[in-house]
DRENDO-1510 file (C-alpha; in Angstrom, 1 decimal, always signed):
<recs>
REC; n; res; u; v; w
REC; 1; MET; -2.8; -24.3; +17.3 .
REC; 2; LYS; -6.0; -22.3; +17.3 .
REC; 3; LEU; -5.6; -18.7; +16.2 .
REC; 4; ARG; -8.1; -15.9; +16.8 .
REC; 5; PHE; -8.4; -13.5; +13.9 .
REC; 6; THR; -10.3; -10.5; +12.5 .
REC; 7; LYS; -11.1; -10.1; +8.8 .
REC; 8; MET; -11.1; -6.5; +7.6 .
REC; 9; GLN; -11.1; -4.6; +4.4 .
REC; 10; GLY; -10.3; -1.1; +3.2 .
REC; 11; ALA; -11.7; -0.2; -0.2 .
REC; 12; GLY; -11.7; -3.9; -1.0 .
REC; 13; ASN; -8.1; -4.5; -0.1 .
REC; 14; ASP; -8.7; -7.3; +2.5 .
REC; 15; PHE; -6.7; -8.4; +5.5 .
REC; 16; VAL; -6.4; -10.9; +8.3 .
REC; 17; VAL; -5.6; -9.0; +11.5 .
REC; 18; LEU; -3.9; -10.8; +14.4 .
REC; 19; ASP; -3.5; -9.4; +17.9 .
REC; 20; ALA; +0.0; -9.9; +19.2 .
REC; 21; THR; -0.1; -7.1; +21.8 .
REC; 22; ARG; -0.2; -9.5; +24.8 .
REC; 23; ALA; +2.0; -12.3; +23.6 .
REC; 24; PRO; +4.4; -12.6; +20.6 .
REC; 25; LEU; +3.3; -14.4; +17.5 .
REC; 26; ASP; +5.8; -16.2; +15.4 .
REC; 27; LEU; +4.2; -17.9; +12.4 .
REC; 28; SER; +6.1; -19.5; +9.5 .
REC; 29; PRO; +5.8; -18.2; +5.9 .
REC; 30; GLY; +3.8; -21.3; +5.2 .
REC; 31; GLN; +1.3; -20.6; +7.9 .
REC; 32; TYR; +0.9; -17.0; +6.7 .
REC; 33; ARG; +0.2; -18.4; +3.2 .
REC; 34; GLN; -2.4; -20.7; +4.7 .
REC; 35; LEU; -4.2; -17.8; +6.4 .
REC; 36; ALA; -4.2; -15.8; +3.1 .
REC; 37; ASP; -5.4; -18.8; +1.0 .
REC; 38; ARG; -8.9; -18.1; -0.3 .
REC; 39; ARG; -9.8; -21.7; -0.7 .
REC; 40; PHE; -8.0; -23.5; +2.2 .
REC; 41; GLY; -7.7; -20.6; +4.7 .
REC; 42; ILE; -9.4; -17.3; +5.5 .
REC; 43; GLY; -8.4; -15.4; +2.4 .
REC; 44; ALA; -6.6; -12.1; +2.3 .
REC; 45; ASP; -4.3; -9.8; +0.4 .
REC; 46; GLN; -2.1; -9.3; +3.5 .
REC; 47; ILE; -1.8; -10.4; +7.1 .
REC; 48; LEU; -1.5; -7.6; +9.7 .
REC; 49; ILE; +0.2; -8.3; +13.0 .
REC; 50; VAL; -0.6; -5.8; +15.8 .
REC; 51; GLY; +2.2; -5.5; +18.3 .
REC; 52; PRO; +2.8; -3.6; +21.5 .
REC; 53; SER; +4.6; -0.3; +21.8 .
REC; 54; PRO; +8.3; -0.7; +20.8 .
REC; 55; ALA; +9.5; +2.7; +22.3 .
REC; 56; PRO; +8.3; +5.7; +24.2 .
REC; 57; GLY; +6.1; +8.0; +22.2 .
REC; 58; VAL; +4.9; +5.2; +19.9 .
REC; 59; ASP; +1.6; +3.4; +20.6 .
REC; 60; PHE; +1.9; +0.2; +18.7 .
REC; 61; SER; +4.1; -1.8; +16.3 .
REC; 62; TYR; +2.8; -3.1; +13.0 .
REC; 63; ARG; +4.0; -5.9; +10.7 .
REC; 64; ILE; +2.6; -6.7; +7.2 .
REC; 65; VAL; +3.0; -10.1; +5.5 .
REC; 66; ASN; +1.9; -10.5; +1.9 .
REC; 67; ALA; -0.2; -13.5; +0.7 .
REC; 68; ASP; +3.0; -15.2; -0.5 .
REC; 69; GLY; +4.4; -15.2; +3.0 .
REC; 70; GLY; +6.9; -12.5; +2.6 .
REC; 71; GLU; +7.1; -9.5; +4.9 .
REC; 72; VAL; +6.9; -6.0; +3.4 .
REC; 73; GLU; +7.5; -2.5; +4.7 .
REC; 74; GLN; +4.2; -0.6; +4.3 .
REC; 75; CYS; +0.5; -0.9; +3.5 .
REC; 76; GLY; -1.7; +2.1; +3.4 .
REC; 77; ASN; -5.1; +0.4; +3.4 .
REC; 78; GLY; -3.8; -1.9; +6.1 .
REC; 79; ALA; -2.8; +1.1; +8.2 .
REC; 80; ARG; -6.4; +2.4; +8.2 .
REC; 81; CYS; -7.7; -1.1; +9.2 .
REC; 82; PHE; -5.0; -1.2; +11.9 .
REC; 83; ALA; -6.3; +2.0; +13.4 .
REC; 84; LYS; -9.9; +0.8; +13.3 .
REC; 85; PHE; -9.0; -2.5; +14.8 .
REC; 86; VAL; -7.1; -1.2; +17.9 .
REC; 87; HIS; -9.9; +1.3; +18.6 .
REC; 88; GLU; -12.7; -1.3; +18.2 .
REC; 89; ARG; -10.9; -3.9; +20.3 .
REC; 90; GLY; -10.4; -1.3; +23.1 .
REC; 91; LEU; -6.6; -1.5; +22.8 .
REC; 92; THR; -6.6; +2.3; +22.9 .
REC; 93; ASP; -9.0; +5.2; +23.3 .
REC; 94; LYS; -6.9; +7.6; +21.2 .
REC; 95; ARG; -8.4; +8.7; +17.9 .
REC; 96; ALA; -4.9; +9.5; +16.6 .
REC; 97; ILE; -2.1; +6.9; +17.2 .
REC; 98; ARG; +1.5; +6.5; +16.3 .
REC; 99; VAL; +2.5; +3.2; +14.8 .
REC; 100; GLN; +6.0; +1.8; +14.1 .
REC; 101; THR; +6.4; +0.0; +10.8 .
REC; 102; LEU; +9.5; -1.4; +9.0 .
REC; 103; SER; +9.7; +1.8; +7.1 .
REC; 104; GLY; +9.2; +4.2; +10.0 .
REC; 105; VAL; +6.4; +5.7; +12.1 .
REC; 106; ILE; +3.0; +6.4; +10.6 .
REC; 107; GLU; +0.1; +8.3; +12.2 .
REC; 108; PRO; -3.4; +7.1; +11.5 .
REC; 109; SER; -6.4; +9.0; +12.9 .
REC; 110; LEU; -10.1; +8.2; +13.0 .
REC; 111; GLN; -12.5; +10.7; +11.5 .
REC; 112; ASP; -16.0; +11.5; +12.7 .
REC; 113; ASP; -17.5; +10.0; +9.5 .
REC; 114; GLY; -15.9; +6.6; +10.2 .
REC; 115; ARG; -13.1; +7.0; +7.7 .
REC; 116; VAL; -9.5; +7.0; +8.7 .
REC; 117; THR; -6.8; +9.4; +7.7 .
REC; 118; VAL; -3.1; +8.3; +7.7 .
REC; 119; ASP; -0.1; +10.5; +7.5 .
REC; 120; MET; +2.0; +8.3; +5.2 .
REC; 121; GLY; +5.3; +10.3; +5.4 .
REC; 122; GLU; +7.2; +12.0; +2.6 .
REC; 123; PRO; +7.5; +10.3; -0.8 .
REC; 124; VAL; +11.0; +9.3; -2.0 .
REC; 125; PHE; +11.9; +9.8; -5.6 .
REC; 126; GLU; +15.6; +9.3; -5.7 .
REC; 127; PRO; +16.1; +6.0; -7.7 .
REC; 128; GLY; +18.6; +4.5; -5.4 .
REC; 129; ARG; +16.4; +4.9; -2.4 .
REC; 130; VAL; +13.3; +3.4; -4.0 .
REC; 131; PRO; +15.3; +1.2; -4.9 .
REC; 132; PHE; +15.5; +1.4; -8.7 .
REC; 133; ASP; +18.6; +0.7; -10.8 .
REC; 134; ALA; +18.7; +3.6; -13.3 .
REC; 135; GLN; +22.3; +2.9; -14.5 .
REC; 136; GLY; +22.5; +3.3; -18.2 .
REC; 137; LEU; +19.0; +4.5; -18.7 .
REC; 138; VAL; +18.0; +7.9; -20.2 .
REC; 139; PRO; +15.1; +9.4; -18.4 .
REC; 140; ARG; +12.3; +11.4; -20.1 .
REC; 141; PRO; +11.7; +14.7; -18.3 .
REC; 142; VAL; +8.1; +15.6; -17.6 .
REC; 143; GLY; +7.1; +18.5; -15.4 .
REC; 144; ASP; +9.2; +18.5; -12.3 .
REC; 145; HIS; +9.9; +14.7; -12.5 .
REC; 146; VAL; +11.1; +12.1; -15.0 .
REC; 147; GLN; +9.8; +8.8; -16.5 .
REC; 148; TRP; +12.1; +5.9; -16.9 .
REC; 149; PRO; +12.1; +3.4; -19.8 .
REC; 150; LEU; +11.5; -0.2; -18.9 .
REC; 151; GLU; +11.9; -3.0; -21.4 .
REC; 152; LEU; +9.2; -5.6; -21.1 .
REC; 153; ASP; +9.3; -8.6; -23.5 .
REC; 154; GLY; +10.3; -6.5; -26.5 .
REC; 155; ALA; +8.1; -3.4; -25.6 .
REC; 156; THR; +9.1; -0.2; -23.8 .
REC; 157; VAL; +6.9; +1.4; -21.1 .
REC; 158; TYR; +7.7; +4.6; -19.2 .
REC; 159; VAL; +7.3; +4.6; -15.5 .
REC; 160; ALA; +7.7; +7.2; -12.7 .
REC; 161; VAL; +9.3; +5.6; -9.6 .
REC; 162; ALA; +8.7; +6.5; -6.0 .
REC; 163; SER; +8.7; +4.9; -2.5 .
REC; 164; MET; +6.1; +5.4; +0.1 .
REC; 165; GLY; +8.1; +3.1; +2.4 .
REC; 166; ASN; +7.7; +0.5; -0.3 .
REC; 167; PRO; +8.6; +0.7; -4.0 .
REC; 168; HIS; +6.3; +1.8; -6.8 .
REC; 169; ALA; +6.5; +2.1; -10.6 .
REC; 170; VAL; +3.6; +4.2; -12.0 .
REC; 171; GLN; +2.7; +4.4; -15.6 .
REC; 172; ARG; -0.1; +6.5; -17.2 .
REC; 173; VAL; -2.6; +4.7; -19.3 .
REC; 174; ASP; -5.6; +5.9; -21.3 .
REC; 175; ASP; -8.1; +3.6; -19.7 .
REC; 176; VAL; -7.5; +1.4; -16.7 .
REC; 177; ASP; -10.3; -1.0; -17.8 .
REC; 178; THR; -8.2; -2.0; -20.8 .
REC; 179; ALA; -4.8; -1.6; -19.3 .
REC; 180; PRO; -2.5; -4.7; -19.6 .
REC; 181; VAL; -2.3; -5.2; -15.8 .
REC; 182; ALA; -2.4; -9.0; -15.9 .
REC; 183; GLN; +0.3; -9.1; -18.6 .
REC; 184; GLN; +2.7; -6.3; -17.6 .
REC; 185; GLY; +2.1; -6.3; -13.8 .
REC; 186; PRO; +4.1; -9.5; -13.1 .
REC; 187; MET; +6.9; -8.4; -15.5 .
REC; 188; ILE; +7.2; -5.0; -13.8 .
REC; 189; GLU; +7.0; -6.5; -10.3 .
REC; 190; SER; +10.0; -8.8; -11.0 .
REC; 191; HIS; +11.9; -6.6; -13.3 .
REC; 192; PRO; +15.7; -6.8; -12.6 .
REC; 193; ARG; +15.9; -3.0; -12.3 .
REC; 194; PHE; +14.0; -3.3; -9.0 .
REC; 195; PRO; +16.2; -5.3; -6.6 .
REC; 196; ARG; +13.3; -5.7; -4.0 .
REC; 197; ARG; +10.6; -6.1; -6.6 .
REC; 198; VAL; +8.0; -3.4; -7.0 .
REC; 199; ASN; +4.3; -2.5; -7.0 .
REC; 200; ALA; +3.2; -1.8; -10.5 .
REC; 201; GLY; +0.6; +1.1; -10.8 .
REC; 202; PHE; -1.6; +1.8; -13.9 .
REC; 203; MET; -3.0; +5.4; -13.6 .
REC; 204; GLN; -5.7; +7.0; -15.7 .
REC; 205; VAL; -6.0; +10.8; -15.3 .
REC; 206; VAL; -9.7; +11.7; -15.4 .
REC; 207; ALA; -9.2; +15.3; -14.2 .
REC; 208; ARG; -6.6; +17.3; -12.2 .
REC; 209; ASP; -8.4; +16.2; -9.0 .
REC; 210; HIS; -9.5; +12.7; -10.1 .
REC; 211; ILE; -7.7; +9.6; -11.2 .
REC; 212; ARG; -8.6; +5.9; -11.7 .
REC; 213; LEU; -6.0; +3.4; -10.5 .
REC; 214; ARG; -5.2; -0.3; -10.7 .
REC; 215; VAL; -2.2; -1.8; -8.9 .
REC; 216; HIS; -0.4; -5.2; -9.2 .
REC; 217; GLU; +1.1; -5.6; -5.8 .
REC; 218; ARG; +4.3; -7.4; -4.9 .
REC; 219; GLY; +3.5; -10.9; -3.6 .
REC; 220; ALA; -0.2; -10.4; -3.9 .
REC; 221; GLY; -1.1; -9.8; -7.6 .
REC; 222; GLU; -3.7; -7.2; -8.5 .
REC; 223; THR; -5.7; -6.1; -5.5 .
REC; 224; LEU; -9.0; -4.1; -5.4 .
REC; 225; ALA; -7.1; -1.2; -3.8 .
REC; 226; CYS; -3.6; -0.2; -2.8 .
REC; 227; GLY; -3.2; +2.7; -0.4 .
REC; 228; THR; +0.5; +3.2; -0.9 .
REC; 229; GLY; +0.0; +2.8; -4.6 .
REC; 230; ALA; -2.6; +5.6; -4.6 .
REC; 231; CYS; -0.2; +7.8; -2.6 .
REC; 232; ALA; +2.7; +7.1; -5.0 .
REC; 233; ALA; +0.5; +7.6; -8.1 .
REC; 234; VAL; -0.8; +11.0; -6.9 .
REC; 235; ALA; +2.7; +12.2; -5.7 .
REC; 236; CYS; +4.2; +11.2; -9.1 .
REC; 237; GLY; +1.2; +12.8; -10.9 .
REC; 238; ILE; +1.7; +16.0; -9.1 .
REC; 239; ARG; +5.4; +16.2; -9.8 .
REC; 240; LEU; +4.8; +15.3; -13.5 .
REC; 241; GLY; +2.4; +18.3; -13.7 .
REC; 242; TRP; -0.8; +16.3; -14.2 .
REC; 243; LEU; -2.5; +16.6; -10.9 .
REC; 244; ASP; -3.5; +19.1; -8.2 .
REC; 245; ALA; -2.7; +18.9; -4.4 .
REC; 246; ARG; -5.9; +17.0; -3.5 .
REC; 247; VAL; -7.0; +14.0; -5.6 .
REC; 248; ASP; -9.8; +11.5; -5.4 .
REC; 249; VAL; -8.5; +8.1; -6.4 .
REC; 250; ASP; -11.1; +5.5; -7.7 .
REC; 251; THR; -9.9; +2.0; -7.3 .
REC; 252; ARG; -11.9; -1.1; -8.1 .
REC; 253; GLY; -12.7; -1.5; -4.4 .
REC; 254; GLY; -13.7; +2.1; -3.6 .
REC; 255; ARG; -12.5; +5.7; -3.3 .
REC; 256; LEU; -9.4; +7.1; -1.5 .
REC; 257; THR; -8.6; +10.7; -1.1 .
REC; 258; ILE; -4.9; +11.7; -1.3 .
REC; 259; GLU; -3.4; +15.1; -0.4 .
REC; 260; TRP; +0.1; +16.2; -0.9 .
REC; 261; ALA; +1.4; +19.8; -0.8 .
REC; 262; GLY; +4.7; +18.9; -2.6 .
REC; 263; PRO; +8.3; +18.3; -1.6 .
REC; 264; GLY; +9.0; +18.8; +2.1 .
REC; 265; HIS; +5.5; +17.7; +3.0 .
REC; 266; THR; +4.0; +14.4; +4.0 .
REC; 267; VAL; +1.2; +12.6; +2.1 .
REC; 268; ARG; -2.2; +12.2; +3.7 .
REC; 269; MET; -4.5; +9.4; +2.7 .
REC; 270; THR; -8.2; +9.2; +3.8 .
REC; 271; GLY; -10.5; +6.2; +3.1 .
REC; 272; PRO; -12.7; +3.5; +4.6 .
REC; 273; ALA; -11.8; +0.7; +7.0 .
REC; 274; VAL; -14.4; -2.0; +7.8 .
REC; 275; THR; -14.5; -5.0; +10.0 .
REC; 276; VAL; -16.0; -8.0; +8.1 .
REC; 277; PHE; -16.1; -10.8; +10.6 .
REC; 278; GLU; -14.1; -12.4; +13.5 .
REC; 279; GLY; -13.3; -16.1; +14.0 .
REC; 280; GLU; -10.9; -18.8; +14.9 .
REC; 281; ILE; -8.8; -21.0; +12.7 .
REC; 282; GLU; -6.8; -24.2; +13.3 .
REC; 283; LEU; -3.2; -24.0; +12.0 .
</recs>
């Protein structure tokens, strides 16, 4: 079969976007892996499938498949690219849209400067809802939150856990450039305390309104940027007492701006979304 696609990126987090608004698209995990393969396919961190409205009051549906062929609940950088895609393709003339994901409805909106802001919903910190198995662990209180000990190959690291529709484990490091992302990322991702695996964030606090961040993502490895990871890191950093309500997050692929007023409020993320090229591939 021949498949039309659009290649997009948001702060270096890259995607293959597929339009399934007019006809359903049912690819196998192997076909998704082929699309994401950087040598034998198009190359991407995730595949984004744009679907029609699933219910009144919702404009589109949205599925996210990782490079390993597994479907996940949420992707912040992908949400921005989704909004830019449907607007550029003439699928809607709305500058603010409501999109159904596996984890709920999100609301991206296009800004006058070309960036996209996404209301990512409220962060979840209760371990069981992340999900994180905290049984038998003694947390370390910090600020208005806690850090949990994780045993990694004989070493102990402390992480704050949160969900932004998908699970995150965030640890503070002195310098993201020398942080052991390649070594610890896979171990944290598949740690038995996280029954659905987890995205592993490594956060360097530069100032109360500025962090640097690297994220090892579930099913994708380290990516140049992770939107939900930035939201989770800032939300955890605010509750731990390290950050203010508006934070610039520098990733290896670019800058995201995260705003969170605290418990009871949703997280807002603003950043770039760029179309790279369009094409057709034989599957």
